[in-house]
C-alpha positions in Angstrom: 22.3 32.4 4.5 22.5 30.6 1.3 24.4 27.7 3.2 21.6 27.5 5.8 18.9 27.4 3.1 20.8 24.6 1.2 21.2 22.5 4.3 17.5 23.0 5.1 16.5 21.9 1.5 18.6 18.7 2.0 16.7 17.9 5.2 13.3 18.3 3.4 14.6 16.1 0.5 15.7 13.4 2.9 12.3 13.5 4.4 10.8 12.9 0.9 13.0 9.9 0.5 12.1 8.4 3.8 8.2 8.6 2.9 7.4 10.4 6.1 6.1 13.3 4.1 3.7 11.2 2.0 2.3 9.5 5.1 1.5 13.0 6.6 0.2 14.3 3.3 -2.1 11.5 2.7 -3.4 11.6 6.3 -3.9 15.4 6.1 -5.8 15.0 2.8 -8.1 12.4 4.2 -8.7 14.6 7.2 -9.4 17.6 5.0 -11.9 15.6 3.0 -13.7 14.5 6.1 -13.8 18.1 7.4 -15.2 19.4 4.2 -18.1 16.8 4.4 -19.2 17.5 7.8 -22.2 19.4 6.7 -23.5 16.2 5.1 -24.6 15.1 8.6 -26.8 18.2 9.2 -26.0 18.0 12.9 -23.8 20.5 14.7 -22.7 18.2 17.4 -21.6 15.6 15.0 -19.8 18.1 12.8 -18.1 19.6 15.8 -17.0 16.2 17.1 -15.5 15.3 13.6 -13.7 18.6 13.4 -12.2 18.0 16.9 -10.9 14.6 16.0 -9.6 15.7 12.6 -7.7 18.7 14.2 -6.2 16.4 16.9 -5.0 13.9 14.3 -3.3 16.8 12.3 -1.8 18.2 15.6 -0.5 14.9 16.8 0.9 13.7 13.4 2.8 17.0 12.9 4.3 16.7 16.4 5.4 13.2 15.8 7.0 14.0 12.5 8.8 16.9 14.1 10.2 14.9 16.8 11.1 11.9 14.6 12.7 13.9 11.9 14.8 16.2 14.2 16.0 13.3 16.4 18.0 11.6 13.8 19.6 14.5 12.0 22.9 15.2 13.7 23.4 11.6 15.0 22.9 10.2 11.4 25.5 12.6 10.0 28.0 11.6 12.6 27.3 7.9 12.2 27.6 8.1 8.4 30.6 10.4 8.8 29.1 12.8 6.3 29.5 15.5 9.0 33.2 15.8 8.1 33.0 16.7 4.5 30.0 19.0 5.4 32.1 20.9 7.8 35.1 21.1 5.4 33.1 23.1 2.8 33.6 25.2 4.9 30.3 25.2 6.8 30.3 26.3 10.5 28.6 24.4 13.2 26.1 27.2 13.7 25.1 27.0 10.0 24.6 23.2 10.4 22.3 23.7 13.5 20.3 26.5 11.8 20.0 24.3 8.5 18.9 21.4 10.4 16.4 23.4 12.4 14.8 25.2 9.4 14.7 22.0 7.3 12.8 20.1 10.1 10.6 23.1 10.9 9.6 23.8 7.4 8.8 20.1 6.9 6.0 20.5 9.6 4.0 23.3 8.0 0.8 21.9 6.5 -7.9 29.0 9.5 -4.5 31.2 9.6 -4.1 31.8 13.4 -4.4 28.1 14.5 -1.9 27.0 11.8 0.7 29.6 12.7 0.4 29.1 16.4 0.8 25.3 15.9 3.8 26.0 13.6 5.4 28.2 16.2 5.0 25.5 18.8 6.6 23.0 16.5 9.5 25.4 16.1 10.1 25.3 19.9 9.8 21.4 19.9 12.2 21.1 16.8 14.8 23.3 18.7 14.4 21.2 21.9 14.8 17.9 20.0 17.8 19.3 18.1 19.5 20.1 21.4 18.6 16.7 22.6 20.3 15.1 19.5 23.6 16.7 20.6 23.2 15.7 24.3 21.9 12.1 24.0 23.7 9.3 22.2 20.9 7.6 20.2 18.1 9.2 18.2 15.6 6.7 19.8 16.5 7.8 23.4 16.4 11.4 22.4 13.0 11.1 20.6 11.5 9.2 23.5 12.7 11.6 26.2 11.7 14.7 24.2 8.3 13.1 23.5 7.8 12.5 27.2 8.8 16.1 28.0 6.6 17.5 25.4 3.5 15.5 26.4 4.2 16.3 30.1 4.3 20.0 29.4 1.1 19.8 27.3 -0.8 17.8 30.0 0.7 19.3 33.3 2.4 22.5 32.4 -0.5 24.8 33.0 -1.1 23.3 36.5 2.4 23.5 38.0 1.8 27.0 39.5 -1.3 25.5 41.4 0.6 22.4 42.5 3.3 24.6 43.8 1.0 26.5 46.1 0.0 23.1 47.7 3.6 21.9 48.3 5.8 22.6 51.2 9.0 24.6 50.9 11.5 24.4 49.3 9.7 22.0 46.8 7.0 24.7 46.2 9.6 27.2 45.1 11.3 24.7 42.8 8.0 23.7 41.2 7.0 27.3 40.8 10.4 28.1 39.1 9.8 25.2 36.8 6.5 26.6 35.8 8.2 29.8 34.5 11.1 28.0 33.1 9.4 25.5 30.8 8.0 26.6 27.3 4.3 26.6 27.7 3.3 24.6 24.6 -0.2 24.2 25.7 -0.9 27.9 24.9 -0.6 27.0 21.3 -3.4 24.4 21.3 -6.2 26.6 20.0 -8.2 23.7 18.4 -11.2 24.6 20.5 -11.3 28.1 19.0 -11.8 26.4 15.6 -14.2 23.7 16.6 -16.5 26.0 18.6 -16.3 28.9 16.2 -14.9 31.3 18.7 -13.9 34.8 17.7 -10.4 35.5 16.4 -7.6 35.6 18.9 -6.6 39.2 19.8 -3.8 40.2 17.4 -1.7 41.6 20.3 -1.9 38.2 22.1 -1.3 36.4 18.8 1.9 38.5 18.2 3.1 38.0 21.9 2.6 34.2 21.5 4.7 34.2 18.4 7.4 36.3 20.0 7.4 34.0 23.1 7.8 30.9 20.8 10.5 32.6 18.8 12.5 33.6 21.9 12.3 30.1 23.3 13.4 28.5 20.0 16.2 31.0 19.7 17.4 30.2 23.2 17.3 26.4 22.6 19.2 26.9 19.3 21.8 29.0 21.0 22.3 26.2 23.6 22.5 23.6 20.7 25.2 25.6 19.2 27.1 26.1 22.3 27.1 22.3 23.2 27.8 21.3 19.5 30.8 23.6 19.0 32.5 21.8 22.0 31.5 18.3 21.1 34.0 16.0 19.4 32.6 14.5 16.2 34.4 11.1 16.6 32.0 8.3 17.5 
C-alpha cells in the first residue's frame, strides 16, 4: 500500500508542476467568492442563476482536469522510459495502475453529498481514461475519445431505454443492453438539489450510488490491469 501511496503522491506533485492545479484552484476560489456574495443581489432568481453557473463551472473544470491528467500518465511514462526503472524497484503493474488512479482521483477533490457524488463520478471517469491510456496510442486521442464518451453518457445515457423501445429488433435489444452496460454518470449530477435547496438525498440512495460508482471504477481498473500486464512496454 505504501508503494501505491508513493505513486499517487508523484502524480499529484506532477500536477502541481504542470500548473493545472493552480488554474483549478484560482477558478474554484473565484467561483466560491461569487457564490458567497449572491445575497448581495437580494433576488432569489439571480442568486439561483449564479449558483447554477458556478456549480456547472466547478463540475466541468474538475471533469476536464480528471480526463487531461489521467490520459497522459502511462503514455508519458513509456515515452520517457521512466516506466522501466519504476517496474524494476520492484513495483508491480497492478501497483502502477492503482497509484496512477488514486493520484489522478485525489487531484480532483475540491454541501457534502453533492461533492462526494461528484467525486465518485470522477473516480469512474479516471478509471475509464486510465484504461483508454493503455488501449489508445496517444494521450490526445484517448482524452478526446473518453471526453466524447463521457459527454455522450451525460447527455444521452438516461434516454437510451426510451430510445430502445422505439427501435426495431434486434437494434432495440442492443440499445437496451447498452443502457444497462454503461456507467450512468448523469445520476451523480445533483447540482439542482443544491441550486433549488432540495431536501437531502436519502442516505440509502446515497450509499447505493457510492457503491455503484465504486464497482464500476473497480471493474475498469481490473480491465486496465489485465490489458497492462500483457502489453509490451517498448514504443
